[in-house]
N, C-alpha and C positions, 0 to 999 in steps of 0.2 A: 419468486419474490411475492410477498403478501400484496394482494391487490387492493387492500383497504386504504381509502383516502381519509386521513385524520386531520381534523381542524388545526390549522396553524395558530399558535399562540405566542405571546412575547418571550416566554422562557424556553430553556433547553429541555425538552421532554423526551428526547431520543433515549438517553441512558435510562431514564425512569421506566419507560415502557419495556425496555430490555430486562431490567433487574426484577421487576414484578412483585417483590416481597420485602416488606420492611417491618420494623418494630416501632410501635408507639409506646412512649413511657409517660405515664401520668404520676407525678410525684410532687408533693407539697405538704403543707401543714395538715391537710385533711387525712394524711396517712396515720396520724395519731389517734383521732377519734375512731377511725377505721370503720366508718359506716356511711360512706358515699362521699364523693368529691364535692357534691353540692350541699353538704350538710349545713353550711353557714346560711344558705338560703332556705333549705327545707325546714330547718328547725328555728329559723329567724334568730340566730345566735347573736347577741350584742358583742360589740368590739372588745369590751373588757374581758368577757368570758372566752372569746375566741383567742385572745392574746395569750391564754395559758398554753396553747399549742405552740405559739411562737417562742415562749419562754422555755419550753421543754423540748424543742426540736433539736435532736442530737443523734442523727442516724450513724451510729458508730460502726455499723457493719457495711456501710456504703463503700463499694469498690467499683468505680466506673470501668476498670479493666475487666472485672468479672462480668459486669453487664454486657460489655462489648464481646467478650469471648462467647457468652451464651447466645447472643444475637447471631454472631457469625456461625456458630455451630448449628443453629436452627435453620440456617440457609438464608437468613435475612441479609439484604445487601445495603440497606440504609436504615436510618432511625430518625425519629422525631421526638424531641423531649419538650415537656411543658416548662418553658423558661419562666412563665407566669400564668397561673390559672385564674379562674374568676375571683378567687379569694383575694387576689392582688399581691400575694407573697411571691417574691422574686428569688429564683435559684441562682442569680448572678449578682455580681458586685456592682450594682447600678449606683451612679452618683446622684440619681434623682429621687431616691427614696431610702429611708432607713429600714423599710420592711423587706428584708433580704436575708439570705442564708448566712452571709458573713457577719450579721449582727446577732445571730442566735448562738447558743452554746457550741454549735458545730463549727462556726467561724470560717467555713470554706466556700469557695466559689464552685458550686456543683456543675454549672454549665461549662466552666473551664476544664474541669476534670473529665466530663462527658466528651467534650470535643476532642481532647487529646487522646483519650482511650479509644474511641470509636474510629477516629482517623487512623490511629496506629494499626487497627485491624483491617484497614482498607474499606471501611464502610462510609458511605456518604452521610453528610450531616444535615439534619433538619431541626428547625426551631419552631415549636408551637408558641404562639403569643396570644393570650386572651385579650380581646377587645373590651371585655367586661372587667370591672374592677370594683369589688364591693368594699374595698378598704380606702380607696382614694377619696379625699374630702370633696373633690370637684365633680365626681361621677354622679349625675342626677339619679334620684331614686326612681325605679321603674318596676315593672311587673315581677321581676325576679329578685330585686334587691332585698336583703335581709331586714331592712328597716321599713318595708312597705306597709306593714300592718301596725306600726307604732301609732299611738294616739296623736302624737305630735309630728308624724311623718312629713306632713306638708310644710310645717315650720322648719324641720330639719333640711328639707329640700331647697329652701330659699337660699339664693346666693350661689348655689352650685353651678359652675360654669363649664359647659361642655367644651368650649374652645380651649380652656386651660388644660382640661384632661386630654384632648386630642393632641395638643402640643407635647404633653408628657409622654404619650405613646410614641410620637415621632422621635423624641429624645431617646427613649429606651430602645426603639428599633435601630436607631443610628448606632447606639452602643453595641447591640447584638451583632450588627452587620459590619462593624468596624473592628471590634476588639478580638475576634475569634477566628480570623482567617476566612477562607472560602466557605460559604454556607450554600448548600444546594437546594434546600426547601424552606419556605416560610409559610407556616400553617396558621392563619388567623382563625379566630373562633369567638363569637359568631354574631350574626345579625338576626333580628326578630321583629315581627309585627306587633302592633298593639293587641292586647288580649280581646277575645270576642265579647260581645255585650253580655252582661250578667256575670262575667268572671270576677270573683272576689278580689283577685290580685290587681285589677284595674281600678284606678281612682280618677275622679274627674280632674284633679289638679295635675296629674302626671303629664309631663311634656311629651309631645309626639304620641299621645295616647298610652304611654307606657312601653313603647317599642323603640328600637334604635336600628339605624341602617347607615348607608354610605354617607349621608349628609352629616349625621351626628359624628361618625368616626373621622370625617374629613378624609375619606378613603382615597380619593384621587391623589392628594398630597402625600399620604402615607405610603401608597404603593409606588408613586414616582420616586420617593426617597429610597425605597428598597431597591428599585431597579437601577438607580444611579449608583448606589453603593456596591451592588452585587449583580452586574449584568449577567443574564442567563439564568438567574435564580427562578425556581418554580414557586408560584404563589397560588393558593387555593382561591375559591370564589366566595368565601364566607364573610368577606368585608362588604358584601352586597355590591360587588363590582366584578364583572366577569374577567378572569385572568387565564390561568393555565389548567386548573385542576378542578374537576367535579368530584365531590366527596360524599357519596351516600353513607349514612351512619346507622349501624345496627339494623340494616335490612340488606337483602342480597338481590341485586339486579339479576334478571334471568335472560337479559340480552344486552348487547353493547349499547351504552347510553348515547343518544344522538342529540345534537344541538336543537333546541326547540324551534329556532327560526330557520336555520340553513339545512337541517337534516343531516349534517356531517357527523361522522363518528368523533367523539371527544376523548381526551385523555382523562381517565377516571380511576378512582381509588376507593374501594370499600374499606371503611374503618370498623373494626370489630373488636370485641372483648372476649377474654377467656371465660368470664362469667357475666354477671349482669351490670357491673359498674366499671368505671374507668380507674378511679383511685382504689387503693387497698381497702377491702371491705371484709373484715374478719369473719362475719357470720353469714355472708352471702353464699348460697349453696347451689345456684343454678349453673354450675360449671359445665362447659360443653364437652361432649364425648370425644374421644380421639378421632372417630370416624367423621364427626361433624367438623372438627377443626380442619382435617384434610379436605373435606368436601368444600369448605369455604374457599380455600386457596385454589383448588382445581376449578371449581365453578366460576370463580372470578376471572381467572386467566382464560377460561374457555369462552368468556364474553368480552375479551379484549381489555380487561382491567387489571389493576394492581390490588394487593391486599396489604393493609397496614394493621398488624395484630398487636393489641395492647397488653402491656404488663403494668401493674400497679405495685411498686415496691412497698414494703412494710415501713413502719415508722423507724425501724433501725436501718433501713436502706438496702435491704437484701430482697431478692425474689423469694417468696415463700414456696413451700414444697409443692403446692398445687400448681403454681405458675411454672415451676421447674418441670413438673411432669408434663404439662402442656407443651412447653418448649421442646422437651425430649421427643414428643410425638413427631414434631416437625423435623427434628434432627435425624431421627431414625429413618424417616421416609425420604427426606430431601437428599440424604447422602447418596441414595441410589436413583432418585427420580428427578433431581434438579433439572435434567436435560429436557423434561417435558414442561418445565415452567419458565426457566430463563430463556430469553430470546424467542419466546413463543407467544402466540396470540390466538384469536378465534380462527377455527378451521375455515377453509374456503367453503362457500355455500354449497358446492356440489357434494360435499361430504356430509352425510346425515348421521348423527349419533344414534347407534342402536339403543334400544330401551335399557336403562340402567347404566348408561355410560356417559362420559363427557369427553369431548375432543379438544385438543390443542394442536397447533401446527407451528413448526419452526418458521420464522419470518422469511427464510430463503425458500420456503415451500418444499423442501426436500424430505422432510420427516413429518409423519402424522402420528399423534399419540392418542391411543384409546384407553381412557381411564375406566377401569372396571369397578365402578362404585357399588354395583350389585353384581356379584360373581355369577356367571351364566352357566354353571355346571360344566359340560364338556365341549361346547361349541358356541361360536358367535358368528352371526351372519351380518354382513355390511354391504349396502348397495353402492353402486357407482365407483367401485374400487378395482375391479378385476383387470382393467386395462392400464392401470396406473401404478401398481405396486410391483416391487422387485423381491422384497424379503420382509420377514416379520420375526420379531423376537420379544421376549419379556425384557423390560428395561432393567429390572433389578439384578439380573444375573446373565444377561445376554444369551439366554438359551433360546434356540430356534423354536419358532411356532410353525408347525406345518399348516398348510392351507390349500384349498382347491377352489377353482372357479365354478360358478353355477350361473351361466349367462353373464350378466354384468355384476353379479354378486361375488363376494369372497366369503368363504366359510372357513373360519379359523378353528383348528382342532386344539382344544385346550385340555389340560389335565383335569380330571374329574374332581380332584381335591384342590381347592384354592391354595396357591402358594402362600407361604408364611409372611405375607405382606398385607397391611391394612387395606390398601387400594393398589392392586396390581395394575401395571401399565403395559400395553402392547405398543411397541415401537415399530412403525411401518416405514420402511425405506421406499420412497416413491421414485 
């Protein structure tokens, strides 16, 4: 069994650490301008102009069953959908706002269809809910708000009541956690400090210096409500209140994240994109290579973490060809190599990864997986293995790999030509 002691938290994280791989879905009005999910803030778009996207939101190619099938085929075991992003637009039929998908030409509850489709495929259900809301009239203007640079921004900010907005969030979270059955993950996003001195987005009149955290969100009440409605749910730490899940974004830890006070290993999940943005971005070209996509997954699990890989559907509601190609990379590899990911974690410290490789180990300790991220020609040596292993094979075809002892080392005899697999894996039976 794995000897690692992991920090206990309020939610049920056992299944989460077993499943290892999920799909993030960023979908909203920003899919129509198709130039970043933060476009309303980046371009300081006024409400009347941004409303054009609301009036024209009609993703006629949206098929939640197709989304779910693609996620499952790619080897993903759970999903997290943006029920509301920072723009404030809701993909569910909330009774507390008119700014929702059921009031657009589309007229459908996207969250309902997502839940039903992904649950039917056996995938666990996650909801992303933005703590930020650039549409709500009670949300105070801060360093990110689209109205921050208006000449009359201070006047516009007068009378905005964060208590009213925090109550609105609780009302909507109650809807999300009551109306859609069992929800496995609640992904809040996000808290932020005041901008540094001299930052043009900070204004003297901004409350809390232009930042927002647990006091502004009334996070204790919000999270208590969630846990009352969905006992066992996993909640991230982004409401500025430590919960179950640490979530590094767009950077890749190179070791298991430890709690800053106790030093215990924590449950963590890297969230990454196929390209440089979360929402659909038509002209964005920094798409990750197939090798990089697989390395992100392998490297994450080798450090005891999960990977949440994002898709940004188009304004018509489908995954574009670039996203489908990226998902196909995972599908082709995970079909044969899922055993080195599911139910696996960081290898025991006695096993040191040879250069160009990453290790994972089954939680029962019986199998070690050597991922050949850089193929080593015709042999591979590994220390501290000679007295522990019984058998070795390539995982993709169960073909035997011959090996010999050299003291406490094992030398694997590999084919000189790399197998036709992006990242071959040696499965070692211990």
